[in-house]
C-alpha positions, 0 to 999 in steps of 0.5 A: 848853307854854302861853305867854301874850302879855300884852295889854291890861288891863281890870277883868275879875273882880268880887264881887257881892253877891246878898242881904244876905250877900257872902262866899266863892265857890261849885257846882251842888247847890241847898241848904235856903233856911233854912240859916243856915250855908251861902252858895250862890255863883254861880260865873262862875269856873274851879274850879282857883282858886275851888275852893281860895278857897271851901275855905279860907273854910269852914275860916276861917268855919265857914260851907259854901260852895255853888258854882253853876257856869255860865257869865256869861250863863246866871247872868245868866238865873237871876238874872233868873228867879229874881227872885221867889224868889231862890236865890243869896246871892252872884254872883262872877266874870265882867266888870263888864257882867255887874254893871252889866246887874245893878244892880237885882237885887243888894242893897247891901252895906257891905263891912268893907274898903271903906276899902281899896279904890280908889274906883273899885273900888265898884260903883253903890250898893255893889251890887258890888265889883271884885275883880281888874284881869286881862290880857287875853292871847293864849296858845299852845300851843308844840307847835302853833305856832313861835315866829317864828309866835306871836301878839304882837298883835290883828291876827295872830289873823287870819292864815290859819294860825290859821283854824279855831285859836282857842279862843273861846267863843260871844259870846252866850253868854260876856261874857269872850268878848264883852268880848275882842271889843269890845276886839280891835275897839277897839284895831284902829280901831273897825271892826264888821267886825272881828266878822264877820272874826273870825267867819270865822276861827273857821271854825265852831269854838267852845268851851264857855265862856270857861274851857275856851279855855286847857284847849283850848290846852293839850290841842292841841285849838285852837292859840292863844286870846284871854281874860282 
């Protein structure tokens, strides 16, 4: 069983236009560039929730969706590398910092639903739109952690019983993990030494991507995680 402890609410997932199209979602098999009935989506999200949305979009519009899955970091690099010959139409998921760093690569888009959005959900020059407000949470496996030992705040992650048992993706490759660490540091007083302490607490163990963190806790490979 997995238990979530709600932490701080921050915007953690967004929807962005990489070309003049802003639609659905999308997995990694490149499509012909001249196929007007297909949208290629660079997807930072987890398949268990992006795939059903992509399927529904296809059924309602008749437009095929090709999801190109990856971490925020790999997809950012891909977009920059493809600057002269863009291969994607939409970037979907990830944290706001991703989109702010890519603004010069993104086309403005007038969203028909903009009037229903809060003004702070609209990115500069309409290059992106915020999609959700995700809470940062601590999650733990109840088969591995007793209720009385469960983490209830950021500082609990530094307890000795969780050393080497925290599922966290490499923050140099995952902006979700990076934001988790920055939030943790801010909440605990803003001391940069917190990052080094967490590195030591991980004891050399990291998961491949932020979307794998909860799965790693559910499987019992790790005891706890902090994620969006």
